[in-house]
C-alpha positions as CSV (number, residue, x, y, z in Angstrom):
1,M,-23.4,3.4,14.9
2,R,-19.2,3.5,15.9
3,G,-17.2,2.7,18.3
4,V,-13.7,1.1,18.7
5,V,-13.3,-1.8,20.0
6,P,-11.8,-2.0,23.7
7,S,-8.6,-3.8,23.4
8,A,-7.8,-1.8,20.4
9,R,-4.2,-0.1,21.6
10,G,-2.4,2.4,20.1
11,R,1.6,2.7,20.2
12,T,4.2,4.3,23.0
13,E,6.7,2.3,22.4
14,C,8.4,2.2,18.5
15,R,7.3,-1.2,17.1
16,S,11.1,-0.9,15.8
17,C,13.9,0.5,18.0
18,G,11.8,0.5,21.2
19,E,12.2,4.1,21.7
20,E,9.6,6.0,23.0
21,L,6.5,7.6,20.4
22,H,5.4,11.2,19.5
23,P,2.4,12.7,17.8
24,L,2.8,12.9,14.4
25,I,-0.9,13.7,12.7
26,D,-4.8,13.0,14.1
27,L,-7.1,11.5,11.3
28,G,-9.6,10.4,13.1
29,V,-11.4,7.8,13.4
30,S,-11.9,5.3,10.0
31,P,-13.7,1.8,9.6
32,L,-10.9,-0.7,7.8
33,C,-10.0,0.5,3.5
34,E,-10.9,-2.9,2.1
35,S,-13.5,-3.8,4.7
36,F,-16.6,-3.0,1.9
37,L,-20.6,-4.3,2.8
38,S,-22.4,-5.6,1.3
39,E,-26.2,-5.1,0.7
40,E,-26.9,-7.3,3.6
41,Q,-24.6,-5.6,5.6
42,A,-26.2,-1.8,4.8
43,N,-28.4,-1.7,7.2
44,C,-25.7,-2.6,10.7
45,G,-23.1,-0.6,12.1
46,E,-19.8,0.0,11.4
47,I,-16.7,0.1,13.4
48,F,-14.5,3.1,13.6
49,Y,-10.8,2.8,14.2
50,P,-8.7,5.8,15.0
51,L,-5.6,6.3,12.6
52,D,-3.6,8.4,14.7
53,V,0.0,7.5,13.4
54,K,3.3,8.6,15.8
55,L,6.6,9.3,14.8
56,C,9.8,7.3,16.6
57,H,12.7,10.7,16.7
58,E,15.1,8.0,17.2
59,C,14.9,6.2,14.2
60,C,12.0,8.5,12.7
61,L,9.6,5.6,11.8
62,A,6.1,7.2,11.9
63,Q,3.4,4.3,12.7
64,I,-0.3,3.1,13.6
65,G,-1.0,1.1,16.7
66,E,-2.4,-2.6,16.6
67,F,-5.8,-1.5,16.4
68,V,-6.8,-4.8,14.6
69,A,-5.7,-7.8,14.3
70,P,-3.5,-8.7,10.6
71,T,-5.9,-12.1,10.8
72,D,-9.3,-9.4,10.6
73,I,-7.8,-7.3,7.9
74,F,-6.4,-10.0,5.8
75,A,-8.5,-13.1,5.6
76,E,-10.3,-11.7,3.2
77,Y,-9.2,-9.2,1.4
78,A,-10.4,-7.1,-1.2
79,Y,-7.2,-5.8,-3.7
80,F,-6.5,-7.6,-6.4
81,S,-3.2,-6.3,-8.0
82,S,-4.1,-7.9,-11.2
83,Y,-6.4,-4.9,-12.1
84,S,-4.2,-2.2,-12.6
85,Q,-2.3,-2.6,-16.4
86,A,0.5,-0.2,-15.0
87,W,1.4,-2.8,-11.7
88,L,0.6,-4.8,-14.3
89,D,3.8,-4.0,-16.6
90,H,5.8,-2.7,-13.9
91,A,6.0,-6.6,-12.8
92,S,6.5,-7.8,-15.9
93,D,9.3,-5.1,-16.3
94,Y,11.1,-6.4,-12.9
95,C,10.7,-10.0,-13.0
96,A,12.7,-9.4,-16.3
97,T,15.2,-7.6,-15.1
98,A,15.9,-9.3,-12.1
99,I,15.8,-12.4,-14.0
100,K,18.6,-10.6,-16.2
101,R,20.5,-9.2,-13.3
102,F,20.6,-12.0,-10.6
103,D,21.2,-15.2,-13.3
104,L,17.7,-16.5,-12.4
105,N,17.0,-20.2,-13.9
106,R,15.3,-23.6,-13.3
107,D,17.9,-24.8,-10.3
108,S,16.8,-20.9,-8.8
109,F,14.2,-20.6,-6.1
110,V,11.9,-16.9,-6.1
111,L,9.7,-16.3,-3.0
112,E,7.6,-14.1,-2.7
113,I,6.4,-12.7,-0.2
114,A,2.8,-11.1,0.2
115,S,1.9,-12.3,-2.7
116,N,-1.3,-11.6,-3.7
117,D,-3.2,-13.1,-6.8
118,G,-0.6,-13.8,-8.5
119,Y,0.0,-11.3,-10.5
120,L,4.1,-11.0,-10.1
121,L,5.1,-14.9,-9.4
122,R,3.3,-15.5,-13.2
123,N,5.8,-14.3,-14.8
124,F,8.1,-16.4,-12.8
125,V,5.9,-19.1,-14.1
126,E,5.6,-18.9,-17.4
127,R,10.2,-18.9,-17.3
128,S,10.0,-22.6,-15.8
129,I,11.2,-21.0,-13.0
130,P,11.0,-22.6,-9.7
131,C,8.5,-20.0,-7.0
132,L,6.2,-20.2,-4.0
133,G,3.9,-17.1,-2.8
134,I,2.9,-16.1,0.4
135,E,-0.4,-15.3,0.8
136,P,-3.0,-15.0,3.9
137,A,-6.1,-13.4,2.2
138,V,-8.1,-17.1,0.9
139,N,-9.7,-15.9,-1.5
140,V,-7.0,-14.0,-3.1
141,A,-4.6,-17.1,-2.8
142,R,-7.2,-19.0,-4.5
143,A,-6.9,-16.8,-8.0
144,A,-4.0,-17.3,-8.3
145,Q,-3.8,-21.3,-7.4
146,A,-6.5,-21.0,-9.6
147,I,-3.4,-19.8,-12.7
148,G,-0.6,-22.3,-11.6
149,V,1.1,-20.1,-9.2
150,Q,1.6,-22.3,-5.9
151,T,0.6,-20.2,-2.8
152,R,0.7,-21.0,1.0
153,I,-2.3,-19.2,3.0
154,A,0.2,-18.1,5.3
155,F,1.8,-14.2,7.4
156,F,5.2,-14.8,7.0
157,G,8.2,-14.3,10.0
158,K,11.0,-16.1,11.8
159,E,8.8,-19.1,12.9
160,L,7.5,-19.9,8.9
161,A,11.3,-18.9,7.7
162,R,13.0,-21.2,9.5
163,E,10.0,-24.0,8.6
164,L,10.6,-22.8,4.9
165,A,14.6,-23.5,4.9
166,A,14.4,-26.4,7.7
167,N,12.6,-27.9,3.9
168,G,15.1,-26.9,1.3
169,Q,13.2,-24.1,0.3
170,R,16.0,-20.7,1.0
171,A,15.1,-18.4,-2.3
172,D,17.9,-16.8,-4.2
173,L,15.2,-14.1,-5.1
174,I,12.7,-12.5,-2.0
175,I,10.5,-10.5,-2.6
176,G,8.4,-8.3,-1.1
177,N,6.1,-5.6,-2.5
178,N,3.7,-2.7,-0.7
179,V,4.7,-5.8,2.6
180,L,6.9,-4.3,4.5
181,A,4.3,-1.6,5.6
182,Q,1.2,-4.0,6.5
183,V,3.9,-5.7,9.5
184,P,2.8,-5.4,13.1
185,D,5.8,-7.3,13.9
186,L,8.5,-5.7,12.0
187,N,11.4,-7.4,14.4
188,D,10.1,-10.7,13.8
189,F,8.8,-10.0,10.0
190,V,13.4,-8.9,9.2
191,A,14.6,-11.5,11.3
192,G,11.9,-14.0,9.0
193,L,13.4,-12.7,5.7
194,R,17.7,-13.5,6.8
195,H,16.4,-16.9,8.1
196,A,14.3,-17.5,4.3
197,L,17.3,-16.1,2.4
198,K,20.2,-17.9,0.4
199,D,24.1,-17.3,1.9
200,N,24.5,-14.9,-1.1
201,G,20.3,-14.6,-1.8
202,V,19.1,-11.5,-2.7
203,L,16.2,-9.5,-1.4
204,T,14.2,-6.9,-2.6
205,L,11.0,-4.9,-1.1
206,E,9.3,-2.1,-2.1
207,F,7.0,0.3,0.3
208,P,5.4,4.0,-0.1
209,H,8.8,6.8,0.7
210,L,7.5,8.8,3.8
211,G,10.0,11.5,2.0
212,R,7.8,11.7,-0.7
213,L,4.0,11.4,1.9
214,I,5.6,14.5,3.9
215,A,6.6,16.7,0.6
216,E,4.0,15.6,-1.6
217,N,0.3,15.8,1.3
218,Q,0.1,11.9,0.4
219,F,-2.0,11.1,4.0
220,D,-5.2,9.0,2.7
221,T,-1.7,6.4,1.8
222,I,-2.6,6.3,5.6
223,Y,-4.5,2.8,6.9
224,H,-4.6,0.5,9.1
225,E,-3.7,-1.8,6.7
226,H,0.0,-0.3,6.7
227,F,1.7,-0.2,10.3
228,S,4.5,1.5,9.4
229,Y,5.8,4.7,7.3
230,F,9.5,4.1,6.2
231,T,12.5,5.6,4.7
232,L,15.8,3.7,3.8
233,M,17.3,5.5,7.4
234,S,14.2,3.4,9.4
235,V,15.3,0.4,7.4
236,E,18.7,0.2,7.2
237,R,18.8,0.3,10.8
238,V,16.4,-2.4,11.6
239,F,18.4,-4.4,8.6
240,K,21.5,-4.0,10.9
241,R,19.8,-5.4,13.7
242,H,18.8,-8.6,11.9
243,G,21.7,-9.1,9.8
244,L,21.2,-8.3,6.3
245,R,22.2,-4.6,4.9
246,A,20.9,-2.7,1.3
247,F,23.1,-3.4,-1.7
248,D,21.4,-1.4,-4.0
249,V,18.2,2.0,-3.9
250,E,16.2,2.6,-6.5
251,Q,13.0,5.1,-6.7
252,L,9.8,4.2,-8.1
253,W,6.7,6.3,-9.8
254,T,4.1,3.1,-7.6
255,H,2.1,4.1,-4.8
256,G,3.4,8.0,-5.4
257,G,6.9,7.4,-4.6
258,S,8.1,3.7,-3.4
259,L,12.1,2.7,-2.9
260,R,12.9,-1.1,-3.9
261,V,15.2,-1.8,-1.2
262,H,17.6,-3.9,-3.0
263,A,19.2,-5.6,0.2
264,C,21.5,-9.2,1.4
265,R,23.2,-10.8,4.1
266,A,25.3,-8.7,5.5
267,E,28.1,-10.7,4.9
268,A,27.4,-11.8,1.3
269,T,29.6,-10.6,-2.2
270,H,26.9,-7.8,-3.7
271,T,28.6,-4.3,-3.6
272,E,26.7,-1.2,-2.6
273,A,25.3,0.5,-5.9
274,D,25.5,4.2,-6.1
275,G,21.7,4.4,-5.6
276,V,22.0,3.7,-2.3
277,H,24.1,6.6,-1.3
278,E,22.0,8.8,-3.8
279,V,18.9,7.9,-2.0
280,R,21.0,8.0,1.6
281,T,22.0,12.1,0.9
282,L,18.6,12.8,-0.3
283,E,17.6,11.7,2.9
284,R,19.3,13.9,5.0
285,R,19.2,17.1,2.8
286,A,15.3,16.8,3.5
287,R,15.7,16.2,7.3
288,L,14.2,13.4,7.1
289,N,16.3,12.4,10.5
290,D,15.1,15.5,12.2
291,P,11.4,14.7,14.2
292,M,11.1,19.1,12.8
293,T,11.0,18.2,9.0
294,F,7.0,16.8,10.6
295,V,6.2,19.9,11.6
296,G,3.3,21.8,9.4
297,F,2.2,18.3,7.7
298,S,-1.4,17.7,10.1
299,R,-2.0,21.8,8.9
300,R,-1.8,20.7,5.7
301,V,-3.5,18.3,5.6
302,A,-6.2,19.8,6.8
303,E,-5.7,22.9,4.0
304,T,-6.0,20.3,1.7
305,K,-9.4,18.4,3.6
306,W,-11.2,22.0,3.6
307,K,-10.6,23.1,-0.4
308,L,-11.8,19.7,-1.5
309,L,-15.0,19.6,0.1
310,E,-15.3,23.8,-1.2
311,L,-15.0,22.1,-4.9
312,L,-17.3,19.7,-4.7
313,I,-19.6,21.9,-2.3
314,C,-19.6,24.4,-4.8
315,C,-19.7,21.9,-8.0
316,K,-23.2,20.5,-6.3
317,R,-24.4,23.8,-5.3
318,Q,-24.0,24.6,-9.5
319,G,-26.2,21.1,-9.5
320,A,-23.1,19.0,-11.6
321,R,-22.7,15.0,-11.5
322,V,-20.0,13.8,-9.1
323,V,-19.6,10.8,-9.0
324,G,-15.8,9.0,-8.4
325,Y,-14.0,6.3,-10.3
326,G,-11.8,3.7,-8.1
327,A,-12.5,2.6,-4.9
328,P,-9.0,1.8,-3.2
329,G,-8.1,1.8,0.1
330,K,-6.3,5.5,-0.1
331,G,-9.6,6.4,-1.7
332,N,-11.6,5.2,2.0
333,T,-9.4,7.2,4.1
334,L,-9.3,10.0,2.3
335,L,-13.5,9.8,2.2
336,N,-13.6,9.1,5.8
337,Y,-10.9,11.9,6.9
338,C,-13.5,14.6,4.7
339,G,-16.6,13.4,5.8
340,I,-17.8,12.9,2.0
341,R,-20.2,11.0,1.7
342,T,-23.7,10.2,-1.3
343,D,-24.7,13.9,-0.8
344,L,-21.3,14.8,-3.0
345,I,-21.2,11.5,-4.7
346,D,-23.4,9.9,-6.2
347,F,-21.8,6.6,-6.4
348,T,-18.0,5.3,-7.6
349,V,-16.9,2.6,-10.0
350,D,-14.6,-0.5,-10.0
351,R,-12.9,-2.7,-12.4
352,N,-13.1,-5.2,-9.3
353,P,-16.2,-7.6,-9.9
354,Y,-15.2,-8.4,-6.0
355,K,-16.2,-5.2,-5.2
356,H,-19.0,-4.7,-7.2
357,G,-22.9,-4.3,-5.5
358,R,-21.3,-3.6,-2.7
359,M,-20.9,-0.1,-0.6
360,L,-17.5,1.7,0.6
361,P,-16.2,1.3,4.0
362,G,-17.7,4.0,5.8
363,S,-19.0,6.5,4.1
364,R,-21.3,4.3,2.4
365,I,-21.2,5.5,-1.6
366,P,-22.4,2.6,-3.9
367,V,-19.5,0.8,-6.1
368,L,-21.1,-0.3,-9.5
369,P,-19.6,-1.3,-12.5
370,P,-17.4,0.8,-15.1
371,E,-20.3,0.7,-17.6
372,R,-22.4,3.0,-15.3
373,L,-19.8,5.5,-15.4
374,D,-20.9,6.1,-20.1
375,S,-25.3,6.0,-18.5
376,A,-24.5,8.3,-16.5
377,R,-22.1,11.1,-18.1
378,P,-21.4,12.9,-14.7
379,D,-19.9,16.4,-15.0
380,Y,-17.0,15.7,-12.8
381,V,-14.6,12.5,-12.0
382,L,-13.5,12.5,-8.9
383,I,-10.1,10.1,-9.0
384,L,-9.8,8.0,-5.7
385,P,-7.2,5.7,-7.5
386,W,-4.8,9.4,-8.0
387,N,-1.2,7.7,-7.7
388,L,-2.8,5.8,-11.3
389,R,-3.6,9.2,-13.1
390,E,-2.8,8.8,-16.5
391,E,-3.2,6.0,-17.3
392,I,-7.5,6.2,-15.2
393,M,-7.8,9.5,-18.1
394,Q,-6.9,7.9,-20.5
395,Q,-9.0,5.2,-19.8
396,L,-11.5,7.5,-19.4
397,G,-11.2,10.2,-22.6
398,H,-14.5,9.7,-23.7
399,V,-15.6,11.5,-20.7
400,R,-14.9,14.5,-22.5
401,S,-17.4,14.2,-25.2
402,W,-19.7,15.1,-22.8
403,D,-17.7,18.0,-20.9
404,G,-17.2,15.5,-18.1
405,R,-13.8,16.7,-16.5
406,F,-11.7,14.9,-13.9
407,I,-10.7,15.6,-10.6
408,V,-7.6,14.5,-9.3
409,P,-7.3,15.4,-4.9
410,I,-4.2,14.8,-3.9
411,P,-1.6,16.9,-3.0
412,E,-4.4,19.1,-4.2
413,P,-7.4,19.4,-5.0
414,V,-7.2,20.4,-8.5
415,I,-9.6,20.2,-11.6
416,L,-8.3,18.7,-15.5
């Protein structure tokens, strides 16, 4: 059973600037990508929501509608950051650099928005630097609290920011990793950032880069949790509207290619670094301010779907066994858009115990512990978190001992 909730709605106006939206890509319908099914839910229906992306021709912000309230998505969340060593290392490196660059110490205050299971803030706790996490998902917030990371269970916005400021909790450093995309009321959120920031404080935001998404066919990073898909240009527009400015930008490997934007209040003293000019130039050369740049993306996505299905069907016809590795949100977009079910993939494995014994939303593919990979000895392993393929292939190097091979689906399917 599947259907669309009557109150679900798309968008006709840009959530950033209010201008008219135009079609970009339609990925059909899909359930919430982190709504894993328990054994008790196996015989129940699921709700599928439109995954229809539109583009603002004024600020080139790609976006989907609010088909689901954030409280429905994030009340209980299946993603725990601490299960990826590469992500832990990324967070540790960031914290060490930020502490040195911004001279953070025991008299500083660090605020992280969408702090997940404390994977990042624990680095500040270990150095006795005061910090607070804001995390709406109760289950992952409890995990952070259990390791000594002070965490408030709430959604961040202007109202909460004003409360923090009134309580003397304006921040020297605000961190927002992969949260900006998950905000439906973008202007309220960014306005809150200014309120919560000290006069000369620093804000860093990491988010997947729309330019890389389009250029490298990363359509599976589109899902209902991600309301918006940004360029530096689109971020700077909303910053300007709320009295913020970017003073540095880093290009990162994370999530297939992300930006880390350093920002401050417009009147702060931070000097603009070369990184801002470099990314602005990159985006202009890629014509990311021209809606015509995005023409043809939908066709490339469809081609990837057809190629992946052809590859998997060929493997199955030859009698090969195919299993998955990982159960990320992007994997569920991929599987549901392509119509891949247990006839093509027997099961997937994941390091997160929360997902064990459950089924992937939509596809109903079982999620098992990693040990089941060794006992099954599959011919092919489909790597669903392809952005971590190097880490995963290193972890699973022993798969080659039984002549197993890996399939990476994005930017187009390839056997390694």
